[in-house]
C-alpha positions in Angstrom: -52.3 17.8 -10.2 -50.6 20.3 -11.7 -52.1 24.1 -12.8 -50.8 25.1 -16.2 -50.2 28.6 -17.3 -52.3 28.5 -20.1 -55.0 28.5 -18.5 -54.4 32.0 -16.8 -52.3 33.6 -19.7 -53.7 36.9 -21.0 -55.5 36.8 -24.6 -53.3 35.3 -27.0 -52.1 37.0 -30.7 -54.2 34.3 -32.9 -51.8 35.0 -35.7 -49.2 33.2 -33.4 -50.8 31.4 -31.2 -48.9 27.9 -31.8 -46.2 29.3 -30.9 -47.9 30.9 -27.8 -49.6 27.9 -27.0 -46.4 25.7 -27.4 -44.0 28.3 -25.4 -46.7 28.2 -22.3 -46.1 24.6 -22.3 -42.4 24.4 -22.6 -42.0 27.3 -19.9 -44.3 25.3 -17.6 -42.2 22.1 -18.5 -39.0 23.7 -17.9 -40.3 25.1 -14.3 -41.4 22.1 -13.4 -44.9 23.2 -13.2 -45.7 20.2 -15.9 -43.2 17.6 -14.1 -41.8 14.9 -16.0 -44.1 11.7 -17.1 -47.2 14.0 -17.0 -49.8 13.6 -19.6 -50.3 16.9 -21.5 -54.0 18.2 -21.3 -55.6 16.2 -24.0 -55.7 18.4 -27.9 -59.8 19.3 -27.2 -58.5 20.8 -23.8 -55.5 22.7 -25.1 -58.1 24.0 -27.8 -61.0 25.1 -25.7 -58.4 27.2 -22.9 -56.9 29.0 -26.1 -60.3 29.4 -28.1 -58.5 27.4 -30.9 -58.9 24.4 -33.9 -57.4 21.3 -32.9 -54.4 21.2 -35.5 -53.5 24.8 -33.7 -52.6 22.4 -31.2 -51.2 19.5 -32.7 -48.7 22.0 -34.1 -47.8 23.4 -31.3 -47.5 20.0 -29.2 -45.3 18.7 -32.6 -42.7 21.6 -31.8 -42.1 20.0 -28.3 -41.8 16.6 -29.7 -39.4 17.6 -32.3 -37.6 19.4 -29.8 -37.6 16.7 -26.7 -40.1 17.9 -24.3 -42.7 15.8 -25.0 -43.5 11.9 -26.5 -46.4 11.8 -28.3 -48.0 8.3 -27.9 -50.6 7.8 -30.5 -54.0 6.9 -29.3 -52.9 7.8 -25.8 -51.6 11.5 -25.8 -48.5 13.3 -25.6 -46.2 13.4 -22.1 -43.5 15.1 -21.0 -40.0 13.5 -21.0 -38.0 16.5 -21.4 -34.1 14.4 -20.7 -32.2 16.7 -20.0 -29.1 15.4 -21.4 -30.9 14.6 -24.5 -31.4 18.6 -25.0 -28.1 19.6 -23.9 -26.8 17.2 -27.0 -29.1 18.8 -29.5 -28.1 22.5 -28.4 -24.6 22.0 -28.6 -25.0 20.1 -31.5 -26.8 23.3 -33.5 -23.8 25.5 -31.8 -21.5 23.4 -33.1 -22.6 23.0 -36.3 -23.5 26.7 -37.1 -20.4 27.5 -35.8 -18.6 24.9 -38.2 -16.2 24.0 -34.8 -13.6 21.9 -35.8 -12.5 19.1 -33.4 -10.0 20.4 -32.0 -12.2 23.5 -31.1 -14.8 20.7 -29.0 -11.8 18.7 -28.1 -10.6 21.8 -25.9 -13.8 22.4 -24.1 -13.6 19.1 -23.1 -10.4 19.0 -21.6 -11.2 22.2 -19.8 -14.6 20.9 -18.2 -12.6 17.7 -17.5 -10.3 19.6 -15.0 -13.1 21.4 -13.4 -15.0 17.8 -13.0 -12.0 16.7 -11.5 -11.4 19.3 -9.2 -14.9 19.4 -7.9 -14.8 15.5 -7.7 -12.5 16.0 -4.8 -14.9 17.5 -2.6 -18.2 16.7 -3.5 -17.7 12.6 -3.9 -19.3 10.4 -1.6 -18.4 6.6 -0.7 -20.7 5.7 -3.7 -19.0 7.3 -5.9 -15.4 6.4 -5.2 -16.9 2.7 -5.8 -18.5 3.5 -8.9 -15.1 4.9 -10.4 -13.3 2.0 -9.0 -15.6 -0.1 -10.7 -16.0 1.1 -13.8 -12.3 1.4 -13.9 -11.9 -2.4 -13.1 -14.3 -3.0 -16.0 -12.5 -1.7 -18.9 -9.8 -4.4 -18.4 -12.6 -7.0 -19.1 -13.6 -5.2 -22.5 -13.0 -7.8 -25.8 -15.0 -5.8 -28.2 -15.0 -2.5 -29.9 -18.7 -1.4 -28.9 -17.9 -3.2 -25.1 -15.1 -0.8 -25.4 -17.0 2.3 -26.3 -19.2 1.8 -23.4 -16.6 0.7 -20.9 -15.2 4.3 -21.5 -18.3 6.0 -21.3 -18.6 4.9 -18.0 -15.6 5.8 -16.4 -16.4 9.4 -18.0 -20.1 9.6 -16.5 -19.2 8.1 -13.1 -16.3 10.8 -12.8 -18.7 13.6 -13.8 -21.6 12.1 -11.6 -18.7 12.6 -8.9 -19.0 16.4 -9.6 -22.7 16.7 -8.4 -23.0 19.5 -10.9 -25.8 18.6 -13.1 -25.2 21.0 -16.0 -21.6 19.7 -16.4 -23.1 16.0 -15.8 -24.8 17.0 -19.0 -21.9 19.0 -20.3 -19.8 16.4 -19.8 -21.6 13.5 -21.1 -22.5 14.6 -24.7 -18.8 15.8 -24.6 -17.6 12.3 -23.8 -19.5 10.7 -25.9 -18.6 12.9 -28.9 -14.7 12.1 -28.4 -15.7 8.1 -27.8 -17.1 8.4 -31.3 -14.1 10.1 -33.1 -12.3 7.2 -31.8 -14.2 5.1 -32.6 -14.9 6.6 -36.0 -11.1 6.8 -36.6 -9.6 3.0 -35.2 -10.3 0.4 -38.0 -9.5 -2.5 -35.1 -10.5 -3.5 -31.9 -6.3 -3.7 -31.1 -5.8 -0.3 -31.8 -8.8 0.4 -29.1 -7.1 -1.5 -26.5 -4.0 0.1 -27.6 -5.4 3.5 -26.9 -7.2 2.9 -22.8 -3.9 0.7 -22.5 -2.1 3.8 -22.9 -3.9 5.9 -20.9 -4.6 3.4 -18.2 -1.7 4.7 -15.5 -3.3 8.2 -16.1 -6.9 7.1 -15.8 -5.6 4.8 -12.4 -4.2 8.3 -11.4 -6.9 10.8 -11.8 -9.1 8.5 -9.7 -6.9 7.8 -7.0 -6.3 11.1 -6.7 -10.5 12.2 -6.9 -10.6 9.4 -4.3 -8.3 10.9 -2.2 -9.6 14.1 -2.5 -6.3 15.7 -3.6 -7.1 18.7 -5.4 -4.4 19.5 -7.0 -3.1 16.2 -8.0 -6.4 15.0 -9.5 -6.8 18.8 -11.6 -3.3 17.9 -13.1 -4.2 13.9 -13.9 -7.5 15.7 -15.8 -5.5 17.9 -17.8 -2.7 15.5 -18.4 -5.1 12.8 -19.3 -7.1 14.7 -22.2 -4.1 15.9 -23.8 -2.3 12.0 -23.6 -6.0 10.8 -25.2 -6.2 14.0 -28.2 -2.6 12.7 -28.8 -3.1 9.4 -29.1 -6.8 10.0 -31.2 -5.2 12.0 -33.9 -2.1 10.1 -33.9 -4.4 7.2 -35.8 -3.4 6.1 -39.3 -7.3 7.8 -40.5 -6.7 11.1 -38.5 -3.1 11.6 -40.1 -4.8 11.8 -43.4 -6.3 14.9 -42.5 -6.2 17.9 -41.1 -7.7 18.8 -37.6 -9.8 21.7 -39.5 -10.0 19.9 -42.8 -13.4 19.8 -43.8 -13.4 16.5 -44.1 -12.6 16.1 -40.8 -15.9 18.5 -40.3 -17.7 16.0 -42.1 -17.3 13.6 -39.9 -17.9 15.7 -36.7 -21.1 16.2 -38.5 -22.1 13.3 -38.6 -21.2 11.8 -35.5 -23.5 15.0 -34.2 -26.7 13.3 -36.2 -25.7 10.0 -33.9 -24.8 11.7 -30.7 -27.2 14.5 -30.7 
């Protein structure tokens, strides 16, 4: 049974008790003391442990819920969820919006990470990873709708990030891949435009996958760079993208709208 830091914590400043309960529980979740899927102590138990009222405890648990650490199920209690992908998405969304970053800034970081992922994947990918790359790549040819194309593209990016076997990279790339895909989704008016983009990218994508499977680091990195450059060029050449500049406030608003869905 998990032990909870709150049981042995020193006396807490009563004026900020809700914040302290939040921090104690959050730290225990992050450190794994309270594993994912575990039910948090009851409101009554936490209130007794900290010597506070029920509303104070509810305020702390509500904070955990809002930040994606816990899921409050009425009539059952609060459970640890702590999805790393969701936490990364929320954090990056805040950084992008607070820093007033444009699409060009975000896609530039995405390109650099792709090269690193390709390099790691040539060394760390397993046979299962190779097979997943082949399967997701082949699935792109069978899509018939814009949404199916969007999901298929994300599956390829996910397979490549997973092949690097670095959880932090996988979380970062997962968010940025979805953001770039959402950008294409917003700027494409028809499925024909979507198909045109990933058809033009197919040879480079295949080259990248083949390089990873062959464990050719130099070729994989070069292919990742080439793929990113061409993908950005194709997306920014779309009619809708031509109407506004990369750093235009309208495009920043588009980025903000996408972040509301992605993050």
